[in-house]
C-alpha positions in Angstrom: 101.0 87.2 90.8 100.8 90.7 92.3 98.7 93.3 90.5 100.2 96.6 91.2 99.2 100.2 90.2 101.9 102.0 88.1 102.5 104.7 90.9 103.7 102.1 93.3 107.4 102.1 94.2 109.2 98.8 95.0 112.2 98.9 97.3 114.6 96.0 98.1 116.8 96.0 101.2 120.2 94.6 100.0 121.2 93.1 103.4 119.8 89.8 104.4 116.9 89.9 106.9 115.9 87.3 109.5 112.8 85.7 108.0 111.3 85.0 111.5 110.4 88.7 111.6 106.7 89.5 111.6 104.8 92.5 110.2 105.5 94.7 113.2 109.3 94.0 113.1 109.4 94.5 109.3 107.6 97.9 109.7 110.3 98.9 112.1 112.9 98.0 109.5 111.0 100.0 106.9 111.3 103.1 109.0 115.0 102.4 109.8 116.3 101.4 106.3 114.0 102.8 103.7 113.1 106.1 105.6 109.5 105.7 104.4 106.3 105.4 106.4 105.1 101.7 106.4 101.6 102.9 105.3 103.0 104.6 102.2 101.5 101.8 100.0 104.9 101.2 98.5 106.3 97.6 98.5 109.2 96.7 100.7 111.1 93.4 99.9 113.4 91.6 102.3 115.3 88.4 101.7 117.1 85.8 103.9 120.8 84.9 104.1 120.4 82.0 101.7 118.5 84.1 99.2 115.8 81.4 98.8 113.1 83.3 100.7 111.6 86.7 100.2 109.0 88.7 102.2 107.2 91.7 100.7 105.2 93.9 102.9 102.8 96.7 101.9 99.8 98.7 103.2 96.5 97.9 101.5 93.7 100.4 102.5 93.0 98.9 106.0 95.9 96.7 106.9 99.3 95.2 106.0 99.8 92.5 103.5 102.7 90.1 103.9 103.7 88.2 100.7 106.1 85.3 101.4 107.8 83.1 98.7 110.3 80.3 99.1 112.2 78.8 96.2 112.7 75.1 96.6 115.7 74.6 94.3 117.3 77.9 93.3 118.1 81.2 94.9 116.7 84.6 94.2 119.1 86.6 91.9 120.0 89.5 94.3 123.4 90.9 94.1 125.0 93.5 96.2 126.4 95.5 93.3 124.6 98.7 94.4 126.2 101.6 96.3 123.7 101.6 99.1 121.5 99.4 101.3 118.4 99.9 99.3 117.5 99.7 95.5 114.3 100.6 93.8 113.0 98.3 91.0 110.2 98.3 88.5 107.0 96.2 88.5 108.5 94.1 85.7 111.7 93.6 87.6 109.7 92.4 90.6 107.9 89.8 88.5 111.2 88.6 87.0 112.8 88.5 90.5 109.9 86.4 91.9 110.1 84.1 89.0 113.7 83.3 89.8 115.2 85.3 87.0 118.0 87.8 87.2 116.1 91.0 87.0 119.3 93.1 86.8 120.2 91.7 83.3 116.6 91.4 82.0 115.5 94.5 80.0 112.1 95.5 78.9 111.5 95.7 75.2 112.0 99.1 73.9 109.1 100.7 72.1 109.3 100.8 68.3 107.7 103.7 66.5 107.6 103.5 62.8 106.4 106.4 60.7 105.8 104.2 57.6 105.8 100.6 56.6 108.1 100.8 53.6 
């Protein structure tokens, strides 16, 4: 599980990426597709054609971190229902995605605020 600060943004490239790409190649894609500097400390997620592998790359103080996950039986729930090539998701949505759930239909519980009990 990734422990992420609240100010971190998480971006997903909606086109499949060759999973043979290393950190340097993924950094080039970050500049090209996300229009962000790779050292921005944001998370950038890439997935393969079969949607069973994801790579997440981010800068951590003194170097890049590459997080790689492969699902053995299912696919990551990534649809191309967006208008662009990139979407931004929340930390909860990232955890749902990495768990193999459809993060686009999952909703966070809304906060309940009661002024009285009766």
